PQR file with spaces between the fields and no chain letter, atoms N, CA, C, O and H, PARSE charges and radii, in Angstrom:
ATOM       1  N    MET     1       0.830   -1.180   -0.011 -0.4000 1.5000
ATOM       2  CA   MET     1       0.006    0.011   -0.039 -0.0000 2.0000
ATOM       3  C    MET     1       0.863    1.251    0.013  0.5500 1.7000
ATOM       4  O    MET     1       0.511    2.264   -0.592 -0.5500 1.4000
ATOM       5  N    LEU     2       1.973    1.203    0.716 -0.4000 1.5000
ATOM       6  CA   LEU     2       2.831    2.362    0.771 -0.0000 2.0000
ATOM       7  C    LEU     2       3.582    2.684   -0.527  0.5500 1.7000
ATOM       8  O    LEU     2       3.836    3.844   -0.851 -0.5500 1.4000
ATOM       9  H    LEU     2       2.259    0.380    1.208  0.4000 1.0000
ATOM      10  N    ILE     3       3.906    1.681   -1.214 -0.4000 1.5000
ATOM      11  CA   ILE     3       4.687    1.916   -2.524 -0.0000 2.0000
ATOM      12  C    ILE     3       3.856    2.762   -3.520  0.5500 1.7000
ATOM      13  O    ILE     3       4.392    3.742   -4.038 -0.5500 1.4000
ATOM      14  H    ILE     3       3.699    0.738   -0.952  0.4000 1.0000
ATOM      15  N    PRO     4       2.581    2.438   -3.815 -0.5600 1.5000
ATOM      16  CA   PRO     4       1.862    3.346   -4.746  0.2800 2.0000
ATOM      17  C    PRO     4       1.675    4.756   -4.278  0.5500 1.7000
ATOM      18  O    PRO     4       1.670    5.682   -5.089 -0.5500 1.4000
ATOM      19  N    VAL     5       1.522    4.946   -2.994 -0.4000 1.5000
ATOM      20  CA   VAL     5       1.376    6.248   -2.395 -0.0000 2.0000
ATOM      21  C    VAL     5       2.664    7.029   -2.606  0.5500 1.7000
ATOM      22  O    VAL     5       2.636    8.181   -3.038 -0.5500 1.4000
ATOM      23  H    VAL     5       1.526    4.194   -2.335  0.4000 1.0000
ATOM      24  N    ALA     6       3.821    6.383   -2.291 -0.4000 1.5000
ATOM      25  CA   ALA     6       5.090    6.993   -2.464 -0.0000 2.0000
ATOM      26  C    ALA     6       5.380    7.314   -3.889  0.5500 1.7000
ATOM      27  O    ALA     6       5.965    8.356   -4.187 -0.5500 1.4000
ATOM      28  H    ALA     6       3.843    5.447   -1.940  0.4000 1.0000
ATOM      29  N    ALA     7       4.986    6.442   -4.784 -0.4000 1.5000
ATOM      30  CA   ALA     7       5.214    6.656   -6.259 -0.0000 2.0000
ATOM      31  C    ALA     7       4.390    7.926   -6.702  0.5500 1.7000
ATOM      32  O    ALA     7       4.907    8.787   -7.413 -0.5500 1.4000
ATOM      33  H    ALA     7       4.511    5.596   -4.543  0.4000 1.0000
ATOM      34  N    ILE     8       3.169    8.005   -6.284 -0.4000 1.5000
ATOM      35  CA   ILE     8       2.322    9.168   -6.651 -0.0000 2.0000
ATOM      36  C    ILE     8       2.967   10.457   -6.117  0.5500 1.7000
ATOM      37  O    ILE     8       3.027   11.456   -6.834 -0.5500 1.4000
ATOM      38  H    ILE     8       2.749    7.305   -5.706  0.4000 1.0000
ATOM      39  N    GLY     9       3.452   10.441   -4.857 -0.4000 1.5000
ATOM      40  CA   GLY     9       4.108   11.560   -4.282 -0.0000 2.0000
ATOM      41  C    GLY     9       5.343   12.023   -5.041  0.5500 1.7000
ATOM      42  O    GLY     9       5.587   13.220   -5.193 -0.5500 1.4000
ATOM      43  H    GLY     9       3.403    9.629   -4.275  0.4000 1.0000
ATOM      44  N    HIS    10       6.113   11.060   -5.512 -0.4000 1.5000
ATOM      45  CA   HIS    10       7.344   11.365   -6.245 -0.0000 2.0000
ATOM      46  C    HIS    10       6.990   11.922   -7.593  0.5500 1.7000
ATOM      47  O    HIS    10       7.657   12.842   -8.066 -0.5500 1.4000
ATOM      48  H    HIS    10       5.915   10.087   -5.390  0.4000 1.0000
ATOM      49  N    ILE    11       5.932   11.385   -8.252 -0.4000 1.5000
ATOM      50  CA   ILE    11       5.584   11.922   -9.583 -0.0000 2.0000
ATOM      51  C    ILE    11       5.134   13.356   -9.448  0.5500 1.7000
ATOM      52  O    ILE    11       5.532   14.211  -10.240 -0.5500 1.4000
ATOM      53  H    ILE    11       5.390   10.638   -7.868  0.4000 1.0000
ATOM      54  N    LEU    12       4.269   13.644   -8.407 -0.4000 1.5000
ATOM      55  CA   LEU    12       3.801   15.028   -8.182 -0.0000 2.0000
ATOM      56  C    LEU    12       4.963   15.894   -7.874  0.5500 1.7000
ATOM      57  O    LEU    12       5.022   17.018   -8.373 -0.5500 1.4000
ATOM      58  H    LEU    12       3.946   12.950   -7.764  0.4000 1.0000
ATOM      59  N    ASP    13       5.878   15.458   -7.100 -0.4000 1.5000
ATOM      60  CA   ASP    13       7.076   16.257   -6.747 -0.0000 2.0000
ATOM      61  C    ASP    13       7.895   16.637   -7.978  0.5500 1.7000
ATOM      62  O    ASP    13       8.341   17.772   -8.150 -0.5500 1.4000
ATOM      63  H    ASP    13       5.831   14.545   -6.695  0.4000 1.0000
ATOM      64  N    LEU    14       8.061   15.639   -8.808 -0.4000 1.5000
ATOM      65  CA   LEU    14       8.831   15.875  -10.033 -0.0000 2.0000
ATOM      66  C    LEU    14       8.154   16.906  -10.951  0.5500 1.7000
ATOM      67  O    LEU    14       8.814   17.733  -11.580 -0.5500 1.4000
ATOM      68  H    LEU    14       7.699   14.718   -8.668  0.4000 1.0000
ATOM      69  N    LYS    15       6.780   16.826  -11.007 -0.4000 1.5000
ATOM      70  CA   LYS    15       6.061   17.826  -11.853 -0.0000 2.0000
ATOM      71  C    LYS    15       6.121   19.178  -11.210  0.5500 1.7000
ATOM      72  O    LYS    15       6.231   20.178  -11.920 -0.5500 1.4000
ATOM      73  H    LYS    15       6.244   16.154  -10.496  0.4000 1.0000
ATOM      74  N    MET    16       6.057   19.262   -9.934 -0.4000 1.5000
ATOM      75  CA   MET    16       6.139   20.631   -9.215 -0.0000 2.0000
ATOM      76  C    MET    16       7.557   21.139   -9.401  0.5500 1.7000
ATOM      77  O    MET    16       7.710   22.330   -9.670 -0.5500 1.4000
ATOM      78  H    MET    16       5.967   18.450   -9.357  0.4000 1.0000
ATOM      79  N    HIS    17       8.591   20.350   -9.284 -0.4000 1.5000
ATOM      80  CA   HIS    17       9.929   20.781   -9.527 -0.0000 2.0000
ATOM      81  C    HIS    17      10.170   21.327  -10.910  0.5500 1.7000
ATOM      82  O    HIS    17      10.910   22.294  -11.091 -0.5500 1.4000
ATOM      83  H    HIS    17       8.467   19.382   -9.066  0.4000 1.0000
ATOM      84  N    GLU    18       9.517   20.680  -11.925 -0.4000 1.5000
ATOM      85  CA   GLU    18       9.657   21.222  -13.298 -0.0000 2.0000
ATOM      86  C    GLU    18       9.071   22.587  -13.427  0.5500 1.7000
ATOM      87  O    GLU    18       9.644   23.459  -14.078 -0.5500 1.4000
ATOM      88  H    GLU    18       8.915   19.894  -11.778  0.4000 1.0000
ATOM      89  N    ARG    19       7.905   22.791  -12.800 -0.4000 1.5000
ATOM      90  CA   ARG    19       7.187   24.059  -12.847 -0.0000 2.0000
ATOM      91  C    ARG    19       8.013   25.135  -12.203  0.5500 1.7000
ATOM      92  O    ARG    19       8.139   26.240  -12.732 -0.5500 1.4000
ATOM      93  H    ARG    19       7.439   22.082  -12.270  0.4000 1.0000
ATOM      94  N    ILE    20       8.598   24.803  -11.018 -0.4000 1.5000
ATOM      95  CA   ILE    20       9.452   25.763  -10.291 -0.0000 2.0000
ATOM      96  C    ILE    20      10.647   26.136  -11.158  0.5500 1.7000
ATOM      97  O    ILE    20      10.986   27.316  -11.251 -0.5500 1.4000
ATOM      98  H    ILE    20       8.495   23.906  -10.588  0.4000 1.0000
ATOM      99  N    MET    21      11.278   25.188  -11.778 -0.4000 1.5000
ATOM     100  CA   MET    21      12.426   25.485  -12.616 -0.0000 2.0000
ATOM     101  C    MET    21      12.131   26.272  -13.893  0.5500 1.7000
ATOM     102  O    MET    21      13.010   26.923  -14.458 -0.5500 1.4000
ATOM     103  H    MET    21      11.003   24.229  -11.701  0.4000 1.0000
ATOM     104  N    GLN    22      10.874   26.197  -14.332 -0.4000 1.5000
ATOM     105  CA   GLN    22      10.457   26.976  -15.488 -0.0000 2.0000
ATOM     106  C    GLN    22      10.160   28.401  -15.160  0.5500 1.7000
ATOM     107  O    GLN    22      10.025   29.239  -16.052 -0.5500 1.4000
ATOM     108  H    GLN    22      10.160   25.668  -13.873  0.4000 1.0000
ATOM     109  N    ASN    23      10.054   28.695  -13.847 -0.4000 1.5000
ATOM     110  CA   ASN    23       9.796   30.047  -13.335 -0.0000 2.0000
ATOM     111  C    ASN    23       8.413   30.466  -13.861  0.5500 1.7000
ATOM     112  O    ASN    23       8.283   31.586  -14.355 -0.5500 1.4000
ATOM     113  H    ASN    23      10.164   28.014  -13.123  0.4000 1.0000
ATOM     114  N    ASP    24       7.411   29.647  -13.781 -0.4000 1.5000
ATOM     115  CA   ASP    24       6.111   29.903  -14.342 -0.0000 2.0000
ATOM     116  C    ASP    24       5.306   30.771  -13.400  0.5500 1.7000
ATOM     117  O    ASP    24       5.221   30.502  -12.202 -0.5500 1.4000
ATOM     118  H    ASP    24       7.517   28.737  -13.380  0.4000 1.0000
ATOM     119  N    ALA    25       4.712   31.824  -13.961 -0.4000 1.5000
ATOM     120  CA   ALA    25       4.007   32.813  -13.237 -0.0000 2.0000
ATOM     121  C    ALA    25       2.674   32.247  -12.648  0.5500 1.7000
ATOM     122  O    ALA    25       2.283   32.590  -11.532 -0.5500 1.4000
ATOM     123  H    ALA    25       4.782   32.043  -14.934  0.4000 1.0000
ATOM     124  N    SER    26       2.004   31.384  -13.426 -0.4000 1.5000
ATOM     125  CA   SER    26       0.806   30.843  -12.849 -0.0000 2.0000
ATOM     126  C    SER    26       1.040   29.895  -11.698  0.5500 1.7000
ATOM     127  O    SER    26       0.224   29.773  -10.784 -0.5500 1.4000
ATOM     128  H    SER    26       2.321   31.105  -14.333  0.4000 1.0000
ATOM     129  N    PHE    27       2.182   29.222  -11.766 -0.4000 1.5000
ATOM     130  CA   PHE    27       2.476   28.363  -10.649 -0.0000 2.0000
ATOM     131  C    PHE    27       2.778   29.130   -9.399  0.5500 1.7000
ATOM     132  O    PHE    27       2.387   28.742   -8.297 -0.5500 1.4000
ATOM     133  H    PHE    27       2.845   29.321  -12.509  0.4000 1.0000
ATOM     134  N    LYS    28       3.508   30.269   -9.587 -0.4000 1.5000
ATOM     135  CA   LYS    28       3.773   31.052   -8.414 -0.0000 2.0000
ATOM     136  C    LYS    28       2.501   31.665   -7.804  0.5500 1.7000
ATOM     137  O    LYS    28       2.372   31.779   -6.585 -0.5500 1.4000
ATOM     138  H    LYS    28       3.825   30.584  -10.482  0.4000 1.0000
ATOM     139  N    GLN    29       1.554   32.064   -8.700 -0.4000 1.5000
ATOM     140  CA   GLN    29       0.264   32.561   -8.154 -0.0000 2.0000
ATOM     141  C    GLN    29      -0.461   31.425   -7.425  0.5500 1.7000
ATOM     142  O    GLN    29      -1.037   31.682   -6.368 -0.5500 1.4000
ATOM     143  H    GLN    29       1.659   31.972   -9.690  0.4000 1.0000
ATOM     144  N    TRP    30      -0.468   30.236   -7.905 -0.4000 1.5000
ATOM     145  CA   TRP    30      -1.182   29.134   -7.280 -0.0000 2.0000
ATOM     146  C    TRP    30      -0.526   28.857   -5.883  0.5500 1.7000
ATOM     147  O    TRP    30      -1.215   28.718   -4.872 -0.5500 1.4000
ATOM     148  H    TRP    30      -0.001   30.027   -8.764  0.4000 1.0000
ATOM     149  N    ILE    31       0.758   28.788   -5.879 -0.4000 1.5000
ATOM     150  CA   ILE    31       1.503   28.493   -4.608 -0.0000 2.0000
ATOM     151  C    ILE    31       1.278   29.649   -3.639  0.5500 1.7000
ATOM     152  O    ILE    31       1.114   29.414   -2.442 -0.5500 1.4000
ATOM     153  H    ILE    31       1.317   28.900   -6.700  0.4000 1.0000
ATOM     154  N    GLY    32       1.264   30.920   -4.132 -0.4000 1.5000
ATOM     155  CA   GLY    32       1.104   32.026   -3.242 -0.0000 2.0000
ATOM     156  C    GLY    32      -0.268   32.004   -2.595  0.5500 1.7000
ATOM     157  O    GLY    32      -0.434   32.223   -1.395 -0.5500 1.4000
ATOM     158  H    GLY    32       1.397   31.111   -5.104  0.4000 1.0000
ATOM     159  N    GLY    33      -1.273   31.720   -3.478 -0.4000 1.5000
ATOM     160  CA   GLY    33      -2.664   31.576   -2.939 -0.0000 2.0000
ATOM     161  C    GLY    33      -2.825   30.481   -1.927  0.5500 1.7000
ATOM     162  O    GLY    33      -3.496   30.660   -0.911 -0.5500 1.4000
ATOM     163  H    GLY    33      -1.138   31.542   -4.453  0.4000 1.0000
ATOM     164  N    ALA    34      -2.204   29.322   -2.199 -0.4000 1.5000
ATOM     165  CA   ALA    34      -2.268   28.220   -1.279 -0.0000 2.0000
ATOM     166  C    ALA    34      -1.657   28.553    0.079  0.5500 1.7000
ATOM     167  O    ALA    34      -2.192   28.253    1.146 -0.5500 1.4000
ATOM     168  H    ALA    34      -1.659   29.177   -3.025  0.4000 1.0000
ATOM     169  N    LEU    35      -0.474   29.207   -0.044 -0.4000 1.5000
ATOM     170  CA   LEU    35       0.215   29.666    1.243 -0.0000 2.0000
ATOM     171  C    LEU    35      -0.565   30.660    1.988  0.5500 1.7000
ATOM     172  O    LEU    35      -0.594   30.630    3.218 -0.5500 1.4000
ATOM     173  H    LEU    35      -0.039   29.450   -0.911  0.4000 1.0000
ATOM     174  N    ALA    36      -1.236   31.594    1.263 -0.4000 1.5000
ATOM     175  CA   ALA    36      -2.034   32.576    1.951 -0.0000 2.0000
ATOM     176  C    ALA    36      -3.236   31.926    2.637  0.5500 1.7000
ATOM     177  O    ALA    36      -3.569   32.309    3.759 -0.5500 1.4000
ATOM     178  H    ALA    36      -1.213   31.619    0.263  0.4000 1.0000
ATOM     179  N    LEU    37      -3.875   30.990    2.023 -0.4000 1.5000
ATOM     180  CA   LEU    37      -5.040   30.284    2.627 -0.0000 2.0000
ATOM     181  C    LEU    37      -4.605   29.582    3.858  0.5500 1.7000
ATOM     182  O    LEU    37      -5.261   29.665    4.896 -0.5500 1.4000
ATOM     183  H    LEU    37      -3.604   30.679    1.112  0.4000 1.0000
ATOM     184  N    ILE    38      -3.440   28.846    3.759 -0.4000 1.5000
ATOM     185  CA   ILE    38      -2.960   28.086    4.892 -0.0000 2.0000
ATOM     186  C    ILE    38      -2.616   29.019    6.037  0.5500 1.7000
ATOM     187  O    ILE    38      -2.966   28.767    7.190 -0.5500 1.4000
ATOM     188  H    ILE    38      -2.907   28.778    2.916  0.4000 1.0000
ATOM     189  N    SER    39      -1.943   30.071    5.715 -0.4000 1.5000
ATOM     190  CA   SER    39      -1.476   31.002    6.869 -0.0000 2.0000
ATOM     191  C    SER    39      -2.701   31.680    7.476  0.5500 1.7000
ATOM     192  O    SER    39      -2.686   31.978    8.671 -0.5500 1.4000
ATOM     193  H    SER    39      -1.658   30.276    4.779  0.4000 1.0000
ATOM     194  N    MET    40      -3.732   31.930    6.729 -0.4000 1.5000
ATOM     195  CA   MET    40      -4.963   32.506    7.323 -0.0000 2.0000
ATOM     196  C    MET    40      -5.796   31.511    8.078  0.5500 1.7000
ATOM     197  O    MET    40      -6.385   31.829    9.111 -0.5500 1.4000
ATOM     198  H    MET    40      -3.745   31.687    5.759  0.4000 1.0000
ATOM     199  N    GLY    41      -5.847   30.237    7.533 -0.4000 1.5000
ATOM     200  CA   GLY    41      -6.641   29.213    8.151 -0.0000 2.0000
ATOM     201  C    GLY    41      -6.045   28.555    9.362  0.5500 1.7000
ATOM     202  O    GLY    41      -6.779   28.121   10.251 -0.5500 1.4000
ATOM     203  H    GLY    41      -5.369   29.978    6.694  0.4000 1.0000
ATOM     204  N    ALA    42      -4.719   28.467    9.425 -0.4000 1.5000
ATOM     205  CA   ALA    42      -4.061   27.756   10.537 -0.0000 2.0000
ATOM     206  C    ALA    42      -4.362   28.412   11.898  0.5500 1.7000
ATOM     207  O    ALA    42      -4.689   27.683   12.834 -0.5500 1.4000
ATOM     208  H    ALA    42      -4.123   28.819    8.703  0.4000 1.0000
ATOM     209  N    PRO    43      -4.272   29.745   12.065 -0.5600 1.5000
ATOM     210  CA   PRO    43      -4.601   30.263   13.379  0.2800 2.0000
ATOM     211  C    PRO    43      -6.048   30.029   13.765  0.5500 1.7000
ATOM     212  O    PRO    43      -6.339   29.746   14.927 -0.5500 1.4000
ATOM     213  N    ALA    44      -6.903   30.133   12.873 -0.4000 1.5000
ATOM     214  CA   ALA    44      -8.379   29.835   13.216 -0.0000 2.0000
ATOM     215  C    ALA    44      -8.558   28.406   13.638  0.5500 1.7000
ATOM     216  O    ALA    44      -9.288   28.109   14.584 -0.5500 1.4000
ATOM     217  H    ALA    44      -6.667   30.362   11.928  0.4000 1.0000
ATOM     218  N    TYR    45      -7.865   27.485   12.908 -0.4000 1.5000
ATOM     219  CA   TYR    45      -7.907   26.031   13.278 -0.0000 2.0000
ATOM     220  C    TYR    45      -7.358   25.723   14.636  0.5500 1.7000
ATOM     221  O    TYR    45      -7.935   24.970   15.421 -0.5500 1.4000
ATOM     222  H    TYR    45      -7.271   27.726   12.140  0.4000 1.0000
ATOM     223  N    ILE    46      -6.191   26.344   14.897 -0.4000 1.5000
ATOM     224  CA   ILE    46      -5.522   26.193   16.210 -0.0000 2.0000
ATOM     225  C    ILE    46      -6.423   26.724   17.316  0.5500 1.7000
ATOM     226  O    ILE    46      -6.615   26.067   18.339 -0.5500 1.4000
ATOM     227  H    ILE    46      -5.722   26.955   14.259  0.4000 1.0000
ATOM     228  N    ASN    47      -6.969   27.900   17.110 -0.4000 1.5000
ATOM     229  CA   ASN    47      -7.887   28.549   18.146 -0.0000 2.0000
ATOM     230  C    ASN    47      -9.040   27.692   18.351  0.5500 1.7000
ATOM     231  O    ASN    47      -9.472   27.586   19.499 -0.5500 1.4000
ATOM     232  H    ASN    47      -6.814   28.433   16.278  0.4000 1.0000
ATOM     233  N    SER    48      -9.633   27.029   17.347 -0.4000 1.5000
ATOM     234  CA   SER    48     -10.808   26.240   17.508 -0.0000 2.0000
ATOM     235  C    SER    48     -10.523   24.908   18.254  0.5500 1.7000
ATOM     236  O    SER    48     -11.446   24.300   18.797 -0.5500 1.4000
ATOM     237  H    SER    48      -9.283   27.114   16.414  0.4000 1.0000
ATOM     238  N    LYS    49      -9.306   24.477   18.278 -0.4000 1.5000
ATOM     239  CA   LYS    49      -8.919   23.234   18.971 -0.0000 2.0000
ATOM     240  C    LYS    49      -8.561   23.468   20.487  0.5500 1.7000
ATOM     241  O    LYS    49      -8.494   22.539   21.292 -0.5500 1.4000
ATOM     242  H    LYS    49      -8.557   24.970   17.837  0.4000 1.0000
ATOM     243  N    GLN    50      -8.348   24.723   20.792 -0.4000 1.5000
ATOM     244  CA   GLN    50      -8.002   24.995   22.196 -0.0000 2.0000
ATOM     245  C    GLN    50      -9.204   24.920   23.071  0.5500 1.7000
ATOM     246  O    GLN    50     -10.281   25.360   22.670 -0.5500 1.4000
ATOM     247  H    GLN    50      -8.403   25.478   20.138  0.4000 1.0000
ATOM     248  N    THR    51      -9.066   24.375   24.264 -0.4000 1.5000
ATOM     249  CA   THR    51     -10.207   24.322   25.227 -0.0000 2.0000
ATOM     250  C    THR    51     -10.078   25.471   26.213  0.5500 1.7000
ATOM     251  O    THR    51      -8.992   25.791   26.695 -0.5500 1.4000
ATOM     252  H    THR    51      -8.191   24.018   24.589  0.4000 1.0000
ATOM     253  N    HIS    52     -11.174   26.056   26.485 -0.4000 1.5000
ATOM     254  CA   HIS    52     -11.169   27.148   27.464 -0.0000 2.0000
ATOM     255  C    HIS    52     -11.676   26.604   28.770  0.5500 1.7000
ATOM     256  O    HIS    52     -12.755   26.018   28.852 -0.5500 1.4000
ATOM     257  H    HIS    52     -12.057   25.796   26.094  0.4000 1.0000
ATOM     258  N    THR    53     -10.846   26.816   29.821 -0.4000 1.5000
ATOM     259  CA   THR    53     -11.273   26.328   31.154 -0.0000 2.0000
ATOM     260  C    THR    53     -11.583   27.392   32.067  0.5500 1.7000
ATOM     261  O    THR    53     -11.953   27.134   33.212 -0.5500 1.4000
ATOM     262  H    THR    53      -9.969   27.291   29.754  0.4000 1.0000
């Protein structure tokens, strides 16, 4: 089960590496948007998991 998952991860990693090396503007916009969503969503998620006593 682990081998197919690892293979998929490696294939996706190689494709992402190609896009980074091409200096593709749309790839940078996609990554920037994903990082912005993560950075805005992480504090809200962390705060929702804290218990108030």
